[in-house]
N, C-alpha and C positions, 0 to 999 in steps of 0.2 A: 504494500500500500504506500502511495506516494506521500510526500510532505503535505501537511495541512489538510489531509483527507478526512480526518476524524472530526465530526461535528456534534454527534449526539451521545456517543459512548466512548470514553477514553480514560486511561490511567492518569492520576494526578500529576505525574511528572510531565506528561504531554502538554498539559496546559501551561506549566511553568516554562517549558521550552518554547512553546508557540508565542506566549505573551512576551517573553524576553526578546524574541526575534522581532516582533511587531513594534515593541517600544524602541528598540535600537534603530528600526527603519524610519522612525519619525524624523531623523536628521535630513532625509532626502525630500521632505514635504515642500520646503521653500523652493528648491530647484524644480520640483515637479510642477508647482504652480506657475513658475516662470516659463517652463516649457509649454504648459497649457495655454498661457496668455499668448505666447509667440505663435502657436498653432492656430488659435482662434483668429488672430490678426492675419495670418497667411491665408486662411480659408476665405475670409470675407463674409459679407452679409447681403442677402437679397431682400428687398422690401417692395411690396406691391401697394400702390396707393388706390384706395377705394373711394368712390363717390358717396354721397349721402342721400338719404330719403327721410321723409317726415312720417313718423308713426305716433299716433295719439298726441300730436302737437310737439313731439320731441324728435330732434334730428339724430339719426343714427346712420352708421355706415351701411351702404347697400352693397350688393354683390357686383355692381358695375365697376370694373377696373379701369382706371384712367391714367395709371402711370406705373413705371417699373424702373427700379434703380438697383445697382449692384456696386459693391465696394471696388474702387479703382485699383488696378494692379494686383488683384487678388486671384486665387485659384478659381473661384466661382466666376469672376469676370472673364477669364480666358475660356472657360467652358461655355459660358453664355455666348461669347463672340463666335466661337466655333459653331454653336447651335444655330445662331442667326445666319451665319454665312452659308449654312446648308439649307436655308429656307425655313427654319423653324420659327415659330412665334413663342417667345419666352413666357407669354401669358398662358400658353397651353400646358406648360410643364407642371405647375402646381398652383394652388391658391396662396401658398407661402404666408399663411396666417399664424400669428403668435399670440396665443391666449394670455401669456404672462404680461402683455402690454396693457391689458384692461386694468383700470385704476378706479378705486373707490375714493372719491374726493370729499364727500361729506355725507352726514346722516342727520335728518331733521328730528325734532322731538318725538314725532309719531313713528319713528323707526324706518321711514322711507329712505332708501339709499340712492344717492346720485352716483351713477357710474359713467366713466368716460371710456368709450370703446374706439379703438382704431381700426378694428376689423369687424366685418359682419358677424352677427350672432356671438359677439365676444371672442371670436377666433376659434370657436368650438362648433364643429358640425356634428351635433348629437341627435339621436332619434327623438321624435316627439312622444310625449306621454299621452295616454288616452284615458278619458274619464269613463266611468261605468255606463253612462247613458249616451255615449257618442255612437254614431255621428249626429251632431246637432245641426239645425238649419243655419246656413251662412247667409250673409248679406246677398240679397237678390234671389234667394231660394225660398220656395214655399214649403218645402218639406225637409225632413232630416234624413232622407234616404240616400245621402251621398256616400262616398267611399269613406271607410274608417281610416283615419290618418295615423292611428297608433303605430309607432315604429318607423314612420317616414322620416327621412333625413331632412333637416332644415337647410336645404341648399338648392339652388337653381339646377345644379348638376344631377339631382335625384329625379330621373325621368318619370317614374310612376306618379309622382305628385303632379306632373304636367300632363299625364295621360289620363288622369282621373282614377287611377288605381293601378294595382299590379296586374299587368296584362298577361294572360296565359298564352304561351308561345303557340299553342295549338289553335288560337283564335285567328291566326293569319298564316300566310304561306311562309313560315319562318325559313325553311330550307332554301327556298328560291331566293329570298332576299340575301341570305348569307352567301349563296353561290354567286349572285351578281356582284356583291361587294368584293368577294375573293377574286373573281375574274378581273374586275376593274383594276385592282391594285397589285395583282400577282407579278407583273413585270417590274414593279418598283419595290418589291419586298426587301431587297438588300439596302436600298436607300432609307426605307422606313425603319428598318432595324438599326441602322447607324444613328438615326435621330433618336430612337428610343434608348439606345445605349447611352447617348449623351444626357438624355433626360434623367436616367437612373443615376449616372455619375454626379449630376448636379444635386439630385435629391439626397443621395448618400452623403455628400459633403455637408449639406445642410443638417442632416441627421447627426453627423459626427460633431458638428459645431454645438448642437444642442446637448449631446452627451458630455462633451468637454465642459460646457458651462454648468451642467448639473453636477459634475464631479467637483468642479472648483467652488461653486456657490452653495451646494447642498451637502454632498457626501463629505468633503473635507471639513466644511464648517461644522457639521454635526459631530464629526469625530474629534476635531481639535480647535474649534472656534474659541478665540480669545486666549488660547494657550500657547500656540506656536507662532513664530514670526512668519508673516506673509499670509496667514489665514485670517479671514474676516472675523469680526466680533460675533459672538453667539447671541442671536436674538432669542431670548427666553420665551417669547410668545410663539415662536415658530419651531424652535428646536428644543426638545427636552434635555435639560442639563444632565439628568441621570443616565442618558444614553451616550454620553461622551466616552471615548475609549478608556481613558484613565479611570473613570468612575466605574465602568463595567468591570474592568480588570480588578480593581480594588474590591468590588462586591464579590467576585469569584474567589479572590484570595481569602477573604474573610470566611468563605464557605468551605474552602478546601484545606487551608493551612492554619496552624496555631498562630494566634495573634497576641502581641503583648498589650500591656495597658495603654501604650501610646498609639495603638492601632497599626503597628508595623508587624510584618511577617517575621516569625521567629524561626530562622534557619530553614524555612520551607518544610517543616515537619508536618506530616499529615494530621489533619484534624480528627479527633475521635468520632466525629459525626459522619465521616465519609462512608462507612459501611451502610448507613441508613439513606444515603442519597440515591442509590441505585444506578445512576448514570455514570458514576465514576468509582474508582477502586485504587488500592495501593499499587505501586510499581513492583515488578519482579526484578530479580538481580540482573537479568539481561537488558532491562530498560533503564538501569541507573547509569546514565551517561551525561556528559555535559550538554547544556541547552544548545539548540541549533545555533 
């Protein structure tokens, strides 16, 4: 079994060796954050500008796209340039919406929250919920016998909503339509595939940027926020302090090993309660070795 493979059942010495290695590895966190920042800058950022529409007297972003920008001299810019040069429209790649840009700016005494949104639907294309008595009559309808919208995606790109419901493919000559479309584009399949490959490369780079930002702003902050140089301060309203790495290790130490009155581990001698913990047990002679 490889290193760090034990998660649920292990001897007490394994936890000492694992925690010792992890605590020593903290020295590389600052350099790791610097590398993440450099990679995020190299990747760049794509932003789509959306128009606005008025809903119940309030202006909100619509799904009409009116602009497209990408960071200059970035990896994404080079990919987008290549995509446009091949005849692609960058607005066809993705909606490039970022739900974390939605801001709550104020809350009135009645509990009503004012939200500022830069993207339609707050940047989240989620299914609609359905009430028990739906479908209900809509404006311009005399009855409530329309399609049940439960599960429909809030997006113009969700075609069943524009067709009046989910259409059974047996309701029309599905095979003939597919055969026509296949025959029409068969001669250009290689060109289409080249465009699609570029689209996926652009989307994957955007995903990588989000993963790196999550690692920097959430994973490392939860682990070492306010403790290590280069890591942001720990926001107690967002990140539980008891889930920081040093606190988790101390909790486990107090469970596994004998502790002095000052709360320090006494020579990593096994606690008398270990036999009752079930998930852990004492080391054998073959496991008594230096920590990793």
